[in-house]
Each structure stands twice: as C-alpha cells, then as structure tokens.
C-alpha positions as CSV (number, residue, x, y, z in Angstrom):
1,M,201.2,24.8,-103.4
2,K,203.1,26.5,-106.2
3,T,205.3,23.5,-106.7
4,R,202.3,21.2,-106.9
5,W,200.7,23.5,-109.5
6,I,203.8,23.6,-111.6
7,I,204.3,19.8,-111.5
8,L,200.7,19.1,-112.4
9,S,200.6,21.6,-115.2
10,I,203.8,20.4,-116.8
11,L,202.8,16.7,-116.4
12,G,199.4,17.4,-117.9
13,L,200.8,19.2,-120.9
14,M,203.4,16.5,-121.5
15,L,200.6,13.8,-121.4
16,I,198.5,15.8,-123.8
17,A,201.3,16.1,-126.3
18,T,202.2,12.4,-125.9
19,G,198.6,11.4,-126.5
20,L,198.6,13.4,-129.7
21,C,201.8,11.8,-130.9
22,V,200.5,8.3,-130.2
23,F,197.3,9.2,-132.0
24,G,199.4,10.2,-135.0
25,E,201.1,6.8,-135.0
26,A,197.7,5.1,-134.8
27,L,196.5,7.2,-137.7
28,I,199.5,6.1,-139.8
29,K,198.8,2.5,-139.0
30,K,195.1,3.0,-140.0
31,I,196.2,4.5,-143.3
32,N,198.5,1.6,-143.9
33,K,195.6,-0.8,-143.2
34,E,197.4,-2.3,-140.1
35,N,195.8,-3.0,-136.7
36,Y,195.4,0.4,-135.0
37,F,192.7,-0.2,-132.4
38,W,194.9,-0.7,-129.3
39,L,197.2,2.1,-130.2
40,G,194.3,4.5,-130.8
41,T,192.7,3.5,-127.5
42,L,196.0,4.1,-125.7
43,S,196.3,7.5,-127.3
44,L,192.8,8.4,-126.0
45,V,193.7,7.2,-122.5
46,I,196.9,9.2,-122.4
47,F,195.3,12.4,-123.9
48,N,192.3,12.3,-121.6
49,S,194.6,11.7,-118.6
50,G,196.6,14.8,-119.6
51,I,193.4,16.9,-119.8
52,C,192.3,15.7,-116.3
53,I,195.7,16.4,-114.8
54,F,195.9,19.8,-116.4
55,G,192.4,20.6,-115.2
56,Q,193.5,19.6,-111.7
57,S,196.4,22.0,-111.9
58,I,194.0,24.8,-112.7
59,I,191.9,23.9,-109.6
60,V,195.1,23.9,-107.5
61,K,196.1,27.3,-108.9
62,M,192.6,28.8,-108.2
63,K,192.6,27.5,-104.6
64,S,196.0,29.0,-104.0
65,K,194.8,32.5,-104.9
66,T,192.2,32.6,-102.0
C-alpha cells in the first residue's frame, strides 16, 4: 500500500508541474499571436489528470491508516 501511495503521489505531482509548464508554453504562443488552442487544451488535460491522480493517492493513504 505504501508503494502505491508513493508512486501515485509522485506521478500526480509530476503531471501537475508538467501541465503548468505546457500552459506556460501555450501562454507564450498566445502572446505571440500564434495558434495556442491545442497546446492549451493539452495543458488542461495533463494538469487535471495530475490533480485526479494526486487525489487518488490521498484516498489510498487514508485507507491505509485504517
């Protein structure tokens, strides 16, 4: 259980950070008046996936305490 919690929490945090980095790239494209829609959409998908996986790690951690 502890291994699963560690893997999920690290993966979730990495996806959150990656989503924010991709969002920054989309923002730069928007400022430069380039096409940013798909990059921005990808950043939201990655960021929200990270939030979901990190939330799952919290659930796993709470279940392991009981």
